[in-house]
MDTraj code that builds the backbone (N, CA, C; nanometers):
import mdtraj as md
import numpy as np

residues = "MET VAL VAL SER TYR PHE LEU VAL PHE LEU LEU ALA ALA ILE PRO LEU PHE GLU LEU PHE THR VAL ILE PRO ILE ALA ILE ILE GLY GLY LEU SER PRO VAL PRO VAL ALA ILE LEU GLY PHE PHE GLY ASN LEU LEU THR ILE LEU LEU LEU ILE VAL PHE VAL ASP LYS ILE LYS ILE PHE ILE LYS THR ARG LYS GLN LYS ARG LYS VAL ILE PRO GLU VAL GLU GLY GLY GLU ASP ARG TYR THR ASP GLY MET GLU THR GLU ASN ASP SER LYS LYS GLN LYS ARG ALA ARG ALA LEU PHE ASP LYS TYR GLY VAL PRO GLY LEU THR ILE PHE GLY PRO LEU LEU VAL GLY SER HIS ILE SER ALA PHE MET GLY MET SER PHE GLY SER ASN ARG GLY LEU VAL THR GLY TRP MET ILE ALA SER LEU VAL ILE TRP THR ILE VAL SER ALA VAL LEU ALA ASN SER GLY VAL SER PHE LEU ALA PRO GLU LEU LYS GLU ASN GLY PHE LEU LEU ARG ILE PHE LYS".split()
xyz = np.array([
    [3.9207, 12.1043, 12.4515],
    [3.9014, 12.0090, 12.2942],
    [3.8095, 11.8738, 12.2855],
    [3.8473, 11.8336, 12.4500],
    [3.7592, 11.6975, 12.5085],
    [3.6188, 11.7916, 12.4811],
    [3.6020, 11.8946, 12.5320],
    [3.4531, 11.9574, 12.5632],
    [3.3665, 11.9627, 12.4591],
    [3.4349, 12.0062, 12.3552],
    [3.3766, 12.0377, 12.2093],
    [3.3113, 11.8775, 12.1592],
    [3.4144, 11.7945, 12.2018],
    [3.3542, 11.6717, 12.1609],
    [3.2375, 11.6065, 12.2405],
    [3.2325, 11.6482, 12.3479],
    [3.1643, 11.5544, 12.4266],
    [2.9960, 11.6749, 12.4297],
    [3.0143, 11.8003, 12.3533],
    [2.9283, 11.9267, 12.3135],
    [2.8328, 11.8057, 12.1969],
    [2.9245, 11.7370, 12.1095],
    [2.8536, 11.6803, 11.9813],
    [2.7442, 11.5479, 12.0186],
    [2.8594, 11.4848, 12.1385],
    [2.7528, 11.3622, 12.1942],
    [2.6812, 11.4140, 12.2453],
    [2.6596, 11.5073, 12.3480],
    [2.5241, 11.6101, 12.4296],
    [2.4181, 11.5981, 12.3423],
    [2.4468, 11.6775, 12.1803],
    [2.3474, 11.7981, 12.1136],
    [2.2980, 11.6571, 12.0414],
    [2.3839, 11.5740, 12.0145],
    [2.2828, 11.4583, 11.9368],
    [2.2044, 11.3720, 11.9959],
    [2.2331, 11.3940, 12.1163],
    [2.1487, 11.2843, 12.2481],
    [2.0253, 11.3791, 12.2390],
    [1.9839, 11.5191, 12.2210],
    [1.8770, 11.5863, 12.2426],
    [1.7856, 11.5556, 12.1500],
    [1.6914, 11.5763, 12.1899],
    [1.5952, 11.5211, 12.0757],
    [1.5658, 11.6195, 12.0119],
    [1.5700, 11.7657, 12.0228],
    [1.5529, 11.8729, 11.9276],
    [1.6462, 11.9064, 11.8073],
    [1.7467, 11.8836, 11.8506],
    [1.8815, 11.8360, 11.7857],
    [1.8838, 11.7017, 11.7352],
    [1.9176, 11.7028, 11.5659],
    [1.9415, 11.5836, 11.4836],
    [2.1136, 11.5609, 11.4612],
    [2.1390, 11.4167, 11.4256],
    [2.2536, 11.4279, 11.3973],
    [2.3304, 11.4595, 11.2940],
    [2.2042, 11.4524, 11.1734],
    [2.2609, 11.5356, 11.0261],
    [2.2682, 11.6963, 11.0565],
    [2.2425, 11.7287, 11.1855],
    [2.2635, 11.8871, 11.2127],
    [2.3911, 11.8937, 11.2601],
    [2.4075, 11.8048, 11.3936],
    [2.5165, 11.8465, 11.4875],
    [2.6347, 11.8064, 11.4208],
    [2.5996, 11.7176, 11.2880],
    [2.7686, 11.6545, 11.2482],
    [2.8517, 11.7463, 11.2008],
    [2.7277, 11.8525, 11.0601],
    [2.8092, 11.8935, 10.9832],
    [2.8610, 12.0519, 11.0646],
    [2.7943, 12.0818, 11.1363],
    [2.8226, 12.1909, 11.2373],
    [2.9292, 12.1948, 11.2977],
    [2.9506, 12.0643, 11.3535],
    [3.1191, 11.9893, 11.4352],
    [3.2165, 12.0138, 11.3053],
    [3.1740, 11.9760, 11.2039],
    [3.2652, 11.9445, 11.1057],
    [3.3339, 12.0717, 11.0411],
    [3.2324, 12.1693, 11.0426],
    [3.2526, 12.2811, 11.0188],
    [3.3370, 12.3972, 11.0712],
    [3.3401, 12.3542, 11.2443],
    [3.3888, 12.4285, 11.3170],
    [3.5459, 12.3945, 11.3524],
    [3.5493, 12.2788, 11.2445],
    [3.6897, 12.2511, 11.2710],
    [3.7721, 12.0907, 11.3693],
    [3.6216, 12.0369, 11.3843],
    [3.6674, 11.8896, 11.4856],
    [3.7015, 11.8242, 11.3553],
    [3.7628, 11.6797, 11.4090],
    [3.7460, 11.5725, 11.3140],
    [3.6176, 11.5085, 11.2900],
    [3.6203, 11.4406, 11.1446],
    [3.5155, 11.4252, 11.1082],
    [3.4796, 11.2668, 11.1526],
    [3.5886, 11.1766, 11.1802],
    [3.5895, 11.0615, 11.2011],
    [3.4716, 11.0159, 11.3979],
    [3.5558, 11.1234, 11.4598],
    [3.5522, 11.1374, 11.6294],
    [3.3775, 11.1589, 11.6157],
    [3.3437, 11.2741, 11.5291],
    [3.2277, 11.3509, 11.5512],
    [3.1314, 11.2924, 11.5038],
    [3.1532, 11.1947, 11.3842],
    [3.0780, 11.1091, 11.3204],
    [3.0104, 10.9893, 11.4609],
    [3.1080, 10.9282, 11.5146],
    [3.0733, 10.8407, 11.6287],
    [3.0138, 10.8695, 11.7386],
    [3.0610, 10.9816, 11.7344],
    [2.9926, 11.0526, 11.8916],
    [2.8450, 11.1330, 11.8831],
    [2.8205, 11.1919, 11.7526],
    [2.7176, 11.1979, 11.7344],
    [2.6100, 11.0943, 11.7232],
    [2.6745, 10.9713, 11.6099],
    [2.5871, 10.8361, 11.6229],
    [2.5435, 10.7982, 11.7949],
    [2.6500, 10.7590, 11.8175],
    [2.6063, 10.7225, 11.9354],
    [2.5308, 10.7790, 12.0466],
    [2.5222, 10.9496, 12.0613],
    [2.4409, 11.0167, 12.0935],
    [2.3110, 11.0325, 12.0492],
    [2.2982, 11.0039, 11.9604],
    [2.1466, 11.0141, 11.9295],
    [2.0906, 10.8869, 11.9339],
    [2.1659, 10.7576, 11.9024],
    [2.1555, 10.6345, 11.9169],
    [2.0629, 10.6068, 12.0613],
    [2.1498, 10.6574, 12.1549],
    [2.1637, 10.6480, 12.3327],
    [2.0224, 10.6548, 12.3557],
    [1.9754, 10.8195, 12.3110],
    [1.7738, 10.8174, 12.3478],
    [1.7091, 10.7804, 12.2768],
    [1.7492, 10.7251, 12.1735],
    [1.6614, 10.6891, 12.0794],
    [1.6165, 10.5255, 12.1065],
    [1.6817, 10.4384, 12.1416],
    [1.6833, 10.3015, 12.2789],
    [1.6133, 10.3512, 12.3535],
    [1.6958, 10.4369, 12.4281],
    [1.5781, 10.4876, 12.5639],
    [1.4402, 10.4947, 12.5273],
    [1.3888, 10.5727, 12.4137],
    [1.2510, 10.6016, 12.3951],
    [1.2481, 10.4542, 12.3499],
    [1.2733, 10.4135, 12.2965],
    [1.2263, 10.2345, 12.2400],
    [1.1772, 10.1631, 12.3786],
    [1.2764, 10.1709, 12.4439],
    [1.2667, 10.0908, 12.5787],
    [1.1235, 10.1352, 12.6290],
    [1.1214, 10.3000, 12.6544],
    [1.0488, 10.3219, 12.8033],
    [0.8831, 10.3646, 12.6721],
    [0.8801, 10.3120, 12.5434],
    [0.7538, 10.3535, 12.4881],
    [0.6691, 10.4042, 12.6018],
    [0.6378, 10.2698, 12.6258],
    [0.4811, 10.2292, 12.7304],
    [0.4499, 10.3681, 12.7900],
    [0.5789, 10.4044, 12.8929],
    [0.5751, 10.4753, 13.0051],
    [0.5412, 10.6593, 12.9498],
    [0.6085, 10.6405, 12.8183],
    [0.6110, 10.7757, 12.7705],
    [0.4606, 10.8130, 12.6916],
    [0.3727, 10.6971, 12.6636],
    [0.2532, 10.6768, 12.6012],
    [0.1773, 10.7569, 12.7016],
    [0.1897, 10.6564, 12.8275],
    [0.0616, 10.6725, 12.9393],
    [0.1177, 10.8444, 12.9929],
    [0.2569, 10.8937, 12.9973],
    [0.2523, 11.0002, 13.0523],
    [0.1725, 11.0908, 12.9337],
    [0.2189, 11.1028, 12.8365],
    [0.1255, 11.1893, 12.7139],
    [-0.0100, 11.1945, 12.7500],
    [-0.0836, 11.0625, 12.7099],
    [-0.2285, 11.0359, 12.7602],
    [-0.2502, 11.1059, 12.8842],
    [-0.1860, 11.1107, 12.9882],
    [-0.2608, 11.1268, 13.0858],
    [-0.2785, 11.2875, 13.0953],
    [-0.1126, 11.3495, 13.0506],
    [-0.1219, 11.5181, 13.0138],
    [-0.2485, 11.5443, 12.8997],
    [-0.2485, 11.5180, 12.8276],
    [-0.3465, 11.5368, 12.7139],
    [-0.4836, 11.5303, 12.8166],
    [-0.5171, 11.4422, 12.8698],
    [-0.6600, 11.4595, 12.9692],
    [-0.6535, 11.5225, 13.0153],
    [-0.5640, 11.5757, 13.1482],
    [-0.5131, 11.6743, 13.2321],
    [-0.5872, 11.8262, 13.1722],
    [-0.5269, 11.8285, 13.0166],
    [-0.5890, 11.9480, 12.9246],
    [-0.6847, 11.9409, 12.8971],
    [-0.7417, 11.8516, 12.8935],
    [-0.8590, 11.8163, 12.8211],
    [-0.8887, 11.8250, 12.6538],
    [-0.7745, 11.8177, 12.6354],
    [-0.7782, 11.8432, 12.4623],
    [-0.8350, 11.6773, 12.3836],
    [-0.8585, 11.6136, 12.4289],
    [-0.8939, 11.5362, 12.3911],
    [-1.0702, 11.4846, 12.3493],
    [-1.1244, 11.4502, 12.2579],
    [-1.2925, 11.4122, 12.2257],
    [-1.3020, 11.2959, 12.2448],
    [-1.3766, 11.2576, 12.2513],
    [-1.4354, 11.0975, 12.2624],
    [-1.4396, 11.0565, 12.1030],
    [-1.3720, 10.9388, 12.1116],
    [-1.3076, 10.9114, 11.9814],
    [-1.4702, 10.8296, 11.9356],
    [-1.5473, 10.8268, 11.8393],
    [-1.6312, 10.7487, 11.8237],
    [-1.5547, 10.6118, 11.7257],
    [-1.6367, 10.5119, 11.7236],
    [-1.5739, 10.3719, 11.6627],
    [-1.4652, 10.3200, 11.7658],
    [-1.4441, 10.3264, 11.8620],
    [-1.3601, 10.2869, 11.9628],
    [-1.2043, 10.3418, 11.9546],
    [-1.1310, 10.3126, 12.0178],
    [-0.9863, 10.3360, 12.0094],
    [-0.9029, 10.3024, 11.8874],
    [-0.8353, 10.4079, 11.8448],
    [-0.7424, 10.3852, 11.7302],
    [-0.6076, 10.3103, 11.7788],
    [-0.5879, 10.1824, 11.6960],
    [-0.4721, 10.1211, 11.7589],
    [-0.3121, 10.1633, 11.7767],
    [-0.2874, 10.3005, 11.7344],
    [-0.1699, 10.2936, 11.7291],
    [-0.1604, 10.4573, 11.8164],
    [-0.2595, 10.4933, 11.8816],
    [-0.3011, 10.6181, 11.9956],
    [-0.3386, 10.5945, 12.0565],
    [-0.4271, 10.4662, 12.1256],
    [-0.4688, 10.4489, 12.2471],
    [-0.5775, 10.5505, 12.2356],
    [-0.6428, 10.5761, 12.1157],
    [-0.7719, 10.6691, 12.1676],
    [-0.7035, 10.8063, 12.1491],
    [-0.5587, 10.8538, 12.1494],
    [-0.5356, 10.9493, 12.1500],
    [-0.5046, 11.1056, 12.0267],
    [-0.5616, 10.9943, 11.9229],
    [-0.5614, 11.1048, 11.8252],
    [-0.6605, 11.1710, 11.7987],
    [-0.6305, 11.3071, 11.7315],
    [-0.7294, 11.4022, 11.7523],
    [-0.7375, 11.4935, 11.6274],
    [-0.8076, 11.5774, 11.6308],
    [-0.7396, 11.6934, 11.4997],
    [-0.6774, 11.7828, 11.5347],
    [-0.6062, 11.7723, 11.6704],
    [-0.4962, 11.8897, 11.6881],
    [-0.3621, 11.8122, 11.7045],
    [-0.3545, 11.6857, 11.6263],
    [-0.2232, 11.6216, 11.6069],
    [-0.1560, 11.7074, 11.4905],
    [-0.0046, 11.6987, 11.5715],
    [0.0844, 11.7965, 11.5098],
    [0.0904, 11.7453, 11.3526],
    [0.1432, 11.8557, 11.2666],
    [0.1667, 11.7551, 11.1493],
    [0.2694, 11.6899, 11.1579],
    [0.3647, 11.6718, 11.1946],
    [0.4746, 11.5886, 11.2588],
    [0.4384, 11.4777, 11.2636],
    [0.3407, 11.4497, 11.3633],
    [0.2518, 11.2884, 11.3566],
    [0.1897, 11.2659, 11.2549],
    [0.1074, 11.3792, 11.1682],
    [0.0465, 11.3215, 11.0898],
    [0.1163, 11.2736, 10.9159],
    [0.2574, 11.3787, 10.9423],
    [0.3537, 11.3092, 10.8422],
    [0.3907, 11.1628, 10.8913],
    [0.4187, 11.1691, 10.9789],
    [0.4442, 11.0042, 11.0467],
    [0.3913, 10.9350, 10.9817],
    [0.2786, 10.9169, 10.9801],
    [0.1815, 10.8501, 10.9649],
    [0.1378, 10.8320, 10.8477],
    [0.1555, 10.9286, 10.7428],
    [0.1472, 10.9076, 10.5879],
    [0.2477, 10.7999, 10.5776],
    [0.3880, 10.8563, 10.5896],
    [0.5131, 10.7662, 10.5591],
    [0.5072, 10.6070, 10.6519],
    [0.4347, 10.5938, 10.7537],
    [0.4224, 10.4844, 10.8126],
    [0.3106, 10.3937, 10.7084],
    [0.1879, 10.4687, 10.6828],
    [0.0954, 10.3533, 10.6091],
    [0.1644, 10.3234, 10.4357],
    [0.2445, 10.4475, 10.4063],
    [0.2851, 10.3905, 10.2623],
    [0.3729, 10.2853, 10.2813],
    [0.4853, 10.3178, 10.3244],
    [0.6145, 10.2564, 10.3213],
    [0.6508, 10.1925, 10.4201],
    [0.5568, 10.1747, 10.5283],
    [0.5892, 10.0861, 10.6518],
    [0.7047, 10.1168, 10.7872],
    [0.7435, 10.0051, 10.8535],
    [0.8539, 10.0647, 10.9410],
    [0.9752, 10.1105, 10.8628],
    [1.0438, 10.0643, 10.7712],
    [1.1388, 10.1149, 10.6658],
    [1.0825, 10.2235, 10.6296],
    [1.0491, 10.2802, 10.5861],
    [1.0425, 10.4325, 10.5286],
    [0.9998, 10.5409, 10.5826],
    [0.9520, 10.4952, 10.7652],
    [0.9496, 10.5868, 10.8719],
    [1.0890, 10.5987, 10.9492],
    [1.1559, 10.5028, 10.9240],
    [1.2905, 10.5176, 10.9611],
    [1.3952, 10.5740, 10.9093],
    [1.3712, 10.5346, 10.7853],
    [1.4872, 10.5705, 10.6822],
    [1.4591, 10.7486, 10.6515],
    [1.3592, 10.7924, 10.5977],
    [1.2951, 10.9239, 10.5852],
    [1.2615, 10.9942, 10.6969],
    [1.1912, 10.9300, 10.7997],
    [1.1301, 11.0224, 10.9039],
    [1.2362, 11.1061, 10.9854],
    [1.3753, 11.0686, 10.9958],
    [1.4486, 11.1613, 11.0744],
    [1.4625, 11.2934, 10.9708],
    [1.4680, 11.2860, 10.8323],
    [1.4761, 11.4415, 10.7580],
    [1.3543, 11.4877, 10.7910],
    [1.1873, 11.4235, 10.7785],
    [1.0979, 11.4778, 10.7722],
    [1.0484, 11.5096, 10.9274],
    [1.0928, 11.4253, 11.0345],
    [0.9969, 11.4756, 11.1328],
    [1.1321, 11.4449, 11.2241],
    [1.2197, 11.4017, 11.2103],
    [1.3326, 11.4038, 11.3246],
    [1.3334, 11.2244, 11.3869],
    [1.4096, 11.2166, 11.3952],
    [1.4922, 11.0831, 11.4466],
    [1.3791, 11.0157, 11.5803],
    [1.3945, 11.1024, 11.6400],
    [1.3183, 11.0657, 11.8144],
    [1.1757, 11.0097, 11.7541],
    [1.1108, 11.1528, 11.7275],
    [0.9741, 11.1490, 11.6564],
    [0.9524, 10.9979, 11.5976],
    [1.0622, 10.9746, 11.4714],
    [1.0227, 10.8734, 11.4021],
    [1.0102, 10.7109, 11.4958],
    [1.1299, 10.7016, 11.5817],
    [1.1040, 10.6258, 11.6732],
    [0.9665, 10.5919, 11.7552],
    [0.9314, 10.6919, 11.8045],
    [0.8410, 10.6814, 11.8854],
    [0.6957, 10.6421, 11.8170],
    [0.7144, 10.7056, 11.7167],
    [0.5728, 10.7138, 11.6341],
    [0.5763, 10.5665, 11.5723],
    [0.6744, 10.5074, 11.5455],
    [0.6959, 10.3259, 11.4956],
    [0.6312, 10.2972, 11.5993],
    [0.6850, 10.2743, 11.7010],
    [0.6226, 10.2103, 11.8435],
    [0.5058, 10.2236, 11.8856],
    [0.4407, 10.3672, 11.8457],
    [0.2973, 10.3858, 11.8640],
    [0.2456, 10.3639, 11.7621],
    [0.2692, 10.3001, 11.6593],
    [0.1441, 10.2273, 11.5400],
    [0.2132, 10.0708, 11.5704],
    [0.2332, 10.0408, 11.6466],
    [0.1972, 9.8983, 11.6974],
    [0.3050, 9.7989, 11.6436],
    [0.4368, 9.8844, 11.5996],
    [0.5527, 9.7811, 11.5125],
    [0.5960, 9.7289, 11.6500],
    [0.6795, 9.6127, 11.6538],
    [0.7806, 9.5401, 11.6675],
    [0.9055, 9.6140, 11.7190],
    [0.9036, 9.6021, 11.8734],
    [1.0666, 9.7046, 11.8916],
    [1.1761, 9.6778, 11.8288],
    [1.1688, 9.5159, 11.8335],
    [1.2965, 9.4864, 11.7358],
    [1.3110, 9.5194, 11.6088],
    [1.2043, 9.5162, 11.5456],
    [1.1833, 9.5800, 11.4041],
    [1.2439, 9.7052, 11.3904],
    [1.1626, 9.8120, 11.4689],
    [1.2141, 9.9736, 11.4991],
    [1.3632, 9.9976, 11.5420],
    [1.3895, 9.9165, 11.6665],
    [1.5354, 9.9430, 11.6601],
    [1.6478, 9.9016, 11.5289],
    [1.6082, 9.7837, 11.4713],
    [1.7171, 9.7505, 11.3581],
    [1.6668, 9.8973, 11.2887],
    [1.5804, 9.8798, 11.2287],
    [1.5789, 9.9915, 11.0940],
    [1.6344, 10.1432, 11.1680],
    [1.6152, 10.1600, 11.3168],
    [1.6466, 10.3246, 11.3317],
    [1.8092, 10.3139, 11.3407],
    [1.8444, 10.1944, 11.3838],
    [2.0013, 10.1783, 11.3855],
    [2.0525, 10.1959, 11.2311],
    [2.0179, 10.1601, 11.1886],
    [2.0337, 10.1600, 11.0233],
    [2.0169, 10.2961, 10.9853],
    [1.9323, 10.3197, 10.9715],
    [1.8795, 10.4613, 10.9741],
    [1.9965, 10.5691, 10.9811],
    [2.0563, 10.5335, 11.1172],
    [2.1069, 10.6311, 11.2001],
    [2.2446, 10.6446, 11.1775],
    [2.2922, 10.4747, 11.0498],
    [2.4419, 10.4796, 11.0185],
    [2.4190, 10.5799, 10.9019],
    [2.3123, 10.5675, 10.7942],
    [2.3419, 10.6092, 10.6673],
    [2.3393, 10.7366, 10.6930],
    [2.2223, 10.7941, 10.7753],
    [2.2392, 10.9595, 10.8000],
    [2.3742, 10.9953, 10.8711],
    [2.4390, 10.9456, 10.9611],
    [2.5713, 10.9713, 10.9947],
    [2.6859, 10.9997, 10.9108],
    [2.6865, 10.8835, 10.8459],
    [2.8089, 10.8481, 10.7078],
    [2.7494, 10.9703, 10.6073],
    [2.6120, 10.9928, 10.5378],
    [2.6353, 11.1250, 10.4569],
    [2.6049, 11.2205, 10.5264],
    [2.5985, 11.2814, 10.6491],
    [2.6178, 11.4095, 10.6810],
    [2.7684, 11.4173, 10.6982],
    [2.8428, 11.3083, 10.7584],
    [2.9619, 11.3254, 10.7812],
    [3.0500, 11.3445, 10.6448],
    [3.0190, 11.2572, 10.5489],
    [3.0953, 11.2769, 10.4027],
    [3.0773, 11.3996, 10.3154],
    [2.9476, 11.4511, 10.3496],
    [2.9153, 11.5583, 10.2655],
    [2.9600, 11.6826, 10.3831],
    [2.9773, 11.6907, 10.5029],
    [3.0233, 11.8277, 10.5414],
    [3.1991, 11.7959, 10.5131],
    [3.2354, 11.6978, 10.5331],
    [3.3824, 11.6809, 10.4964],
    [3.3952, 11.7496, 10.3566],
    [3.3403, 11.6892, 10.2860],
    [3.3778, 11.7534, 10.1681],
    [3.3445, 11.8888, 10.1464],
    [3.2394, 11.9029, 10.1724],
    [3.1948, 12.0839, 10.1520],
    [3.3075, 12.1266, 10.2193],
    [3.3662, 12.0940, 10.3345],
    [3.4837, 12.2511, 10.4198],
    [3.6066, 12.1985, 10.3186],
    [3.6263, 12.0557, 10.2851],
    [3.7730, 12.0157, 10.2135],
    [3.7819, 12.0904, 10.0882],
    [3.6188, 12.1487, 10.0032],
    [3.6683, 12.1919, 9.8876],
    [3.6119, 12.3510, 9.8674],
    [3.5282, 12.3432, 9.9842],
    [3.4884, 12.5318, 10.0073],
    [3.5613, 12.6420, 10.0828],
    [3.5920, 12.5460, 10.1904],
    [3.6605, 12.5895, 10.2937],
    [3.8143, 12.5422, 10.3308],
    [3.8679, 12.4985, 10.2731],
    [3.9970, 12.4518, 10.3208],
    [4.0480, 12.4920, 10.4536],
    [4.0682, 12.6291, 10.4765],
    [4.1160, 12.6720, 10.5628],
    [3.9896, 12.6793, 10.7309],
    [3.9108, 12.5947, 10.6868],
    [3.8388, 12.5711, 10.8238],
    [3.8728, 12.4452, 10.8963],
    [3.9480, 12.3476, 10.7914],
    [3.9834, 12.2205, 10.8599],
    [4.0755, 12.2749, 10.9881],
    [4.1924, 12.3378, 10.9766],
    [4.2866, 12.3597, 11.0480],
    [4.2407, 12.5058, 11.1648],
    [4.1590, 12.5863, 11.0995],
    [4.1220, 12.6545, 11.1768],
    [3.9358, 12.6987, 11.2286],
    [3.8419, 12.6513, 11.2279],
    [3.7373, 12.6086, 11.3003],
    [3.6687, 12.6757, 11.4266],
    [3.5909, 12.7317, 11.4026],
    [3.5318, 12.8136, 11.5069],
    [3.5281, 12.7332, 11.6530],
    [3.5200, 12.6132, 11.6538],
    [3.4645, 12.5322, 11.7691],
    [3.6378, 12.5269, 11.7910],
    [3.7255, 12.5178, 11.7129],
    [3.8744, 12.4663, 11.7946],
    [3.8822, 12.6251, 11.8584],
    [3.8831, 12.7476, 11.8088],
    [3.8939, 12.8815, 11.8401],
    [3.8727, 12.8546, 11.9961],
    [3.7329, 12.9119, 12.0273],
    [3.6440, 12.8755, 12.1104],
    [3.6907, 12.7749, 12.2495],
    [3.7506, 12.6570, 12.2255],
    [3.7949, 12.5796, 12.3061],
    [3.9444, 12.5959, 12.3238],
    [4.0029, 12.6969, 12.2985],
    [4.1390, 12.6924, 12.3045],
    [4.1689, 12.7671, 12.4211],
])
top = md.Topology()
chain = top.add_chain()
for i, resn in enumerate(residues, 1):
    res = top.add_residue(resn, chain, resSeq=i)
    for name in ("N", "CA", "C"):
        top.add_atom(name, md.element.get_by_symbol(name[0]), res)
traj = md.Trajectory(xyz[None], top)
């Protein structure tokens, strides 16, 4: 049983997964919503805080990796303020979406809507890459994670209670770890 809750924490911490997918799966799996929400929140928050703290080192790593692959053409007109000259036509769709969100709504829009559109880790990274204040990005990311944790836990728990009440007592995660 403890293993299943640890997996919630671990999966929420992995950038590939998001807490608004891990939390509903765990609740549908039969785990208790409150511990799942708390562990999912802290798992996701931990890696986002690490990303914000080490963003400069991560940007240097990405820049050197791209330079080794010779993907970066020379940028006319100087370096871009948020990518340190790394912006290319090869930027991913997620990067372009994040930039559009940031340009239109600023840090609050990027951090609140970003987790749905590009992922929470990418939102935090891009917010920092766009030259935002660490404290501002951290505060808005925490607020965003709180909102998405509550929304996903309440909706998943309500859905399970309404649509499949038998899953609460006999979820697939509970059966796996028994």
